[in-house]
Structure formats: structure tokens, C-alpha cells
C-alpha positions, 0 to 999 in steps of 0.5 A: 454355445456362447448363448447358453453360457450367457443364459446360464450366467443370467440365471445364476445372477437372477437366483442370487438376486432373489436370494438377496431379496428374500434375506432382506425380507426376512431381516425386515421381519425379524427387525419388526418382531424385535421392535414390536416386542420392545414396544410391548415391553415398554407399554407393560412397564408403563402400565405397571408404573401407572398402576403402582402410582394409582395405588400409592395415590389411593393412600394405600400403605406402601407395603400393601401397594408393593404387594399388590404390584407384585401380584399384578406383575405375576398376573402379567407374567402368567398371561405372557406365558399363556400366549 
């Protein structure tokens, strides 16, 4: 009887450890996805700022450059929704 009790306790501990490992793996996946999303947003913002700077240095009127940027941002938003 003592052997069965010990075996049962070991199984419960083992299954608890497996649940902890699974939870940690899921947390790592969530963290990775969050970090990737943040990095992609930063890249998009950098691209938008770079495009805006290029338009302004091309001696385009600021109002026209702003309109071009709004159009570009709309295209980026549409591309994100399609994904």
C-alpha cells in the first residue's frame, strides 16, 4: 500500500511539473509575439518618418507631403488588415 501511495504522489508531482513547464512555454510564446509586434510597429513608424523626411527634402510643399503621408499610412493600415 505504501508503494502505491508513493507512486501516486510521484505521478501528481510529475504532472504538476509538466503543467508548470507548459505554462512557462506558453508565456514565452506570448512574450515573443508581443516583442515581435512591438518591433514591427517601431519599424513601421521609422519607415513612415523616413518617407516623410524624404518627401520634405524633395522640396515638396509641407501640405502635399502631409497628404502623401496620410495616403501612405492608409495603405499600411490596409495591408495590416489583410494579414
